[in-house]
N, C-alpha and C positions, 0 to 999 in steps of 0.2 A: 321088140314091145318092151322088154323089160327095162331098156333105158328110154324110152320114152314115158313110159308110167313114172319113172324115176324124176326126169326132168317136170312133168307134171305134177308132183307131188311136194316137189320143189316151189313150184309157180304158187302152187295154195297156201304153202308155208309163208313166205312171203309176203302176200293179200292177207294174210290176219297178221301178221307182226306189223304192217302199217296201219292198217286198222285200230291196231291197240296205240299203239304213238299216236296217231292223231288224235284220242279221246283224251289226251291229256290235255288241260288248260295251263294258259299261260299262270305261273305263280302257285301251282301245285307243289305241296312241298314232298307230299308221300310219292315214291315213284316204284314201291318197290312189287306193284301186283307185274308188271313190266319185265322186272329183272327177275321175279321168280319165274314167268312163264319161259324165259330164255335158260335159264334152268332148267326146268322141266323137260325141254326138248334140245339140252344142248348134245346127247348124242346125235339125237336125227340131224340138226347144223352142221356137226363137226362133219359129217360125211361130204359133203357138199362143197362148193369151192366159192362159191355165192354166202358164205357163212361169214368169212373175215370182213368184209365191208361192211357187215348188216351190224356187228358188235359196234365197230368203228364210230356209227354212224348212231347207235343210243349213249354210246359215251363219250363222246362230244354234246352230246343232248344234257347229258345228265351236269357233265364240267361246270357247263354255261348257266345252268340253276343256281348252282353251291356259289359261284364265284356273284352274281348280282344279289344273293342275298347276304352277302360276306360283311358286316358291317365295325368300323371301329369306336371302341368306348373306352373313356377313362374311368375308371376306381378312385372314389375321392377317400382318403384318408385324413382326420387329425391324429395326429402322432399316432397311437394304436388302434384310435377307435374309427371305426368305415361310418362314412357318411354317407354313401351310396353311390350312380354310376352316372355320370355328365355325359353327353355328345360331346364337346369339345371343351378344351383349357377355356375359352372366352369367355364360356357361364361361370366361371369361379373366380376368373379375373373380373367379371364384372361386378359382380357378387361382392369383392371385395371394396373397390372402388364408391359404389353405391353407399356401403356401409362406413366407408370414411368420410363420406359429403353428409351423411347423414348424422354425424357423430359431432362433424365442425358445426354444425349448427344448432346442435344442442347444446354443444362447451365449446362456445366461442373465447378466445384467448386461452386452450388448453390443449396442450398436447396428448392427444390421444394415440395409444398402440393396441394391437390387434395382436393374437397368436397367428400371425396369418404365417409365421416362417415353420408355424408344424404342421402346415397342410400337403400333401403329398398326393400328386396323381400318379396310377398307373394304366399306361394303356394295355389295350388289348383287343384284337382284330379275331373275330368270330362268327360263325354263322348260325345266321337270324339275330346276333348279340341285342341286347336290349339297352335302354338310358331313363333315367325320369329326372327330369332335368330341373321339375320343381320340387319331386321329392327329397333331393339331394340339397335344393338349396333350403328346405325346411329346417332339414338334419343340419346345414352349415348354421343354424341361425341360431339353434341350441348349442353345438360345440365350439363356433368360436365368441372369444370374451376379448373385452375392451378394458383399459385400464388406464391410468393418466399417470404420466413421469412428469417430473420436477425434477427443480435441483432447490436443495434445504440449505438454507443459510445459517449459519453458527456467527454467536460470537461468544469465544469460550467455548463454556461445554451447552451455552444457551440455545435453543433452536429462536432462530426470529422468525422466520416464517420460511414459507415454499412457494418458490416462483414458476414459471413456465418455462425458463431455460435458463443456462448460463447467460447469454448474452444479458437478458433481463435485469439478471443478478450484480453482473459486473456495470450495465451503467447507472443502480440503485449507488453500487460502492464508489463509481466514481463521480457522482452528485456529492458527498459526505465529503468526500477530498476537496473537493472543487471550492464548500463552501470554506476551508478552511487553508485552501492553499494561498500565500501571501500573494498580490496584485504587483506587480513589479514595472513601475514606469521606463519607456522606455530614454528616457532621457538622466534618469538615476545611475550615474556615471562616475567615475572618478574624472577629477578636474585633469584638465590636458596641461600641462606644466609650459609654462611661456619660457622662451631665453632668458630671458632674469629669474625663472625657476619659482615666478609666482604659481600660487595654486589657492584653493578655496580652500581652509580648514576644515576636517571635519564632514565637507563632502565625499559622500558613500559611492559604493558600486557596491549592489547587493547580487546573488545567484541563487539561484532555488538549489538545494542540492539533492534534497532527497523528502519523499512527501508517504509516509505509509501509517497505517494504526497504531495505534499503541496497543487496543486489545487482539491476541491471535483471532483472525475470522478463515473459517473453510467454508469451502460448496462441497455437496455430495449431492451425487446422480440420486432419486429414489424412486417408487413407486406408490402412487396415492392414489387419494379418492379426486374428479375434478372440482367438489368442495371444499378440499384444503388447499388447492391453488388460490393463494392470494393477490390482490391485486398493487402492484410495486408501489400506487402511492401511501397503501398501508407497511408495508416495510420498511419505506423512509421513512413514514413516520414515525414505526415506533423503534427506530434507530436511531432517531435523535432526541426522543425521548429522554427528558433529565431526570438523575436521578440524586439524592442530598447524599455526600459524603463527607469525611471528615468529623470531627467532634469541639467540643464545647470545654476549653482549655482552663484551668483555672492554676493562676500563677501562685508559685511557690516560693520559699527563698533561695533565692540562688540563681531566680534563672534572668536570664535574658533573652532579648527576639533572637539572635542568631541560638544561642543554646534552646529554644524551642523549637526552632525550625528544624537543628541539626537531632534531635531527641526525636520529633515526631515526620522526620524526611520531608518539608514542603521547605516552601521560599520563604524568603524573609519578605520580598514583594507580597504575595500573600496574605502574611499577617498584617502589613503595611493596611493593604487595597479594604480589608475586612475590620481591620480597627483604625481608625486615623485620626484616634489618639491616644495609638503609640508613638506617634511619629515625633512628637515633641513633649513628650512626659516619660518620665518613670513608670515604668512599670509597677504596680504596688501589689502585695502578697494579698491574697485573697481576689485579683481582678481578674474579670472571666472572659475570657477571649476567645470568639467566634471564628471558628477553624473552618466553619462548615464552607463544600460549593458543591453548586449544582453543576454538573457534566455529565454529557450523553452518553447514552450505552454503550456506542462506538464513538471514540475520541481518536484525533488524527496527529500524529507529530509531525512538524517541518521543519527542516534544517538549511540553513542560509550560511552561505559564507559572505559575510558582509566585510568589504575594504572599506577604512577611512583616511583620509590621509592628514597628518595633523605636520607643525611643526617641532623643527630640531632645534634645540637652542645649542647654540658654540661653545666648543671651549675657548677659556682664555689662557694665553701663553705668556708667562712673565718673565722678562728679563730683566735680571738685576743691576742696578747703575750705581755704580759708586761716587757718582756725582750726585745723587739725589739725597734730600733727607730723608731720615725715616719718616715713613708712611705717605711720602709722595710717589707719587702713580701719575704716569703718561702715557695718553694712547697712541700707539703705534700704527696700528689700523686698527677698524674698528671690525667688530665680527660681524658674521653674515648666519642669518638661521637659516637649518636646512627642511627638507620638508623626507617627512617617514610614510611609508606606506602602512599602517597597522592590518590583520588579516585577523578578524574572528570568526566561529564558529557560533551562531544563535541558533537556540531551540524553543520553536513556541510549539504549544500544547494547545489546541483548536482554537488558534489567533493568537493567545497571550504569550508574550514572551516568558521562560522560563531560566532560561542559563544563557551566559554570556561568557564562551572563553577565548583568550588571545592566543592563535595559532601559529602567527606569524609576524616578524616587524622588518620590512624592506627602506634602505635609505634611496629615497628618490632622487635626492639634490644633497650632498656633503654639506654641511655647515660648515664657512669659514671661519679659525678661532679668528678672536680678537690676538692681539698681539700690545701688551701693555709693560713698558720701562716701572720700577720700582728700584726703593732703594734697599741696601746690599743688608741692613737691618733684619735679621728675620723677626716679624711680628707672631708671635704665638696665635696661634686660634683662627687665623687666618685662610679660608675655605677655597676651595679648590676652582671651582664654578661649575665641577659636574659633580650632579646627585644620586645618590646611591639609593636604592629600596628603603624604606625605613622599616620594614620588616622584611622577613626571608617567607619563601612564598605565598607573598602575597595575592588576595583575588579582591576584585574591586565587587565594590557593595552597591555604591552611588559617585557616579561620575560629578568635575567641576562643571559648574551652569548651573540653569534656571532650574529648581527644585520648587513644589508647594509655594507657589508664589514668591520665592525670594531666590535671590543668588547663591549657590551652594559654592562656596570660595577655595573649595578643598577636595581632596578627592578621601573617600570612606572607605574601606580596608579592613580583611580579616585574615586572621594566617592561625594554622593550628599552632604556629612559635609565637608563643603571647611579646615574648621581647622586642621591643623599641631600641632600635638602634638610632646615632648621628647619619643624618643622610650625606655632609660635610665637615671638615673640619671648623671649629668656629669656639664661641665664648657663648656661656650661657646666661642669656641675660633676664631671662623671668623663668621661676620655677613653683610652680604654688597652682591654687584655685585661680580659675578665670571664668567668668559669667556667662552661663550656656557652653563652654567648653568643659566646665569641671576640670577634673585636676591637667594644670601644661605646662608643656616646657619649650621656652623660644632660645631659639637658639640664631646668634649674629654671627654673620661668617666672614665678616670685615671685609666683603667685596660687592656692598649694596647687596648681598641676599639673605635674606631671613627666612628660616623654617620653623613652623610651629606644629605643636605633637599634643592633639586634645582627647577625651576622654580616659587617661590614665589611671589603673586606679594603685599603681606606684611610681614616684618618683624618685630614681637613684643620682640624681646630680644636684647641684644648687647652684643658687646666682652667684656668677666670678667662677664659675668654674672653665677650664680650658679642655674643651672635646676632639677626640681626633675622628674623623671617618671613620662608621662601623661600633664606635664605642657603645656598649648599653645603658641608654640615660631611662630606663621608666619598665614598667609593664603595661601590655594592653587592659583596657577596664571597659565602665560603661559608667562613669561618671558623666556629672552635666549634664543637659539637655540627651540625654542618649537612646537610642533604641536598643542597644541590645551592645554588646562585649565586640569595640571594634577601635580603628585610632582614626581619627581624620588628622591629614594631613595637609598643612596647608605651605607655598612657596612665594614669598616676598620679592619682587627686584623695587627697589628705591621707597619701599612702602605700599606698591600695588599688587594685589593678589595676582597670581598666573596661575595656568591652565599646568599641572606637576605633570601630566603626561609630556610636554616639550620637554623636560626635563630627564625622564626617567626609562630608563630602558633596560631588555631583560640582558 
């Protein structure tokens, strides 16, 4: 009877538990009343075998409820600042993309960046976790800031402008270079020598060695405002703005064109170009020379390697013949001129030639010397036919050929050593003042050649003097129609002026 009563009570208890569980609605959060009831009757249930199954049913029901209400959320931080919680990373990614599109529309042509590197997402999985995408986006609007990034272009220490990126800056600088880069023609080549050794004298081959800026140029990445980013055409125009440099110079006693050029570190060509009246006239004390020039803010220096072909005059080999009378000569073999390639380094600033330096000479076709028989009696002052430079360390300032509407019959040259020397053995046939040439010496080399030395300040020989090659005959000056202290040097063959470059070698 007692056993029957125990079974009956257990059945009643199970029915009450089933009714209790059945009263829970889906989505209900609070399941504590059911658990509290179980705890209240735990002693009674522990005494029966069916209590274990009952607890398992309730445990499964609670676990399912918790799992179905556990969510993943993402807490958003900008640096150390919390910006709220979003439901997925795509919410933030989409926000960043939309902001970038907005800035590109608002500031076309400007490189905008934001502090999105400071954004951090921390994932959390929790029961009943909550997110608010709209609130997080609103807070991101406050914390995310944009700024413009550009490249600051400087010439020296002066900021010319800020452009949007490095490629734009490089494009602007390249346009400046291209404006002053020499345009080389395909056919501008050294003449090809024929079997007879013929070539066009003076035909040149020019190669571009280097193009660079005179002033230092720098680029630096900077943060700025969109309004500070300059248009490329504005920066280009500013770099090409011309500035007046130089001075007005008043001529004082003892001045000459080359002296002024050395004193002010400018070229003689610039003085002549700005003051054409100095080309054929004396400088006058008190004369005002305009030495100013307009140059762009950014100047371009181009160096070129220029090769020219020149004739090389042949030597004459004299053979003594005691059967010939004094002074009698007989040509055994005609001489033949050779060819040489002279290489110059030419420097241009903003398209204008500033310097020309001889850097190499190469014999292309050797000259064939002439062979001449002559009498055995030595004739004093007879030349060798091979000429030396009339000054040591000469720099050519004006070449042979057309100049200022007329033919320039010789070479103009300057040197720190002002002494003038005889270019070959000979006899002085003129030593005095000659119209246009000033103080002049003419030497007859008794072989068909004569040399002329003009614009001297001092003459050290007299007519009738026999001079040897290398002997000092005077001092460089600026007499006659001179543009400054220099030597004007001519070589004549049988009365016809020749290009001295044919006869002179380094």
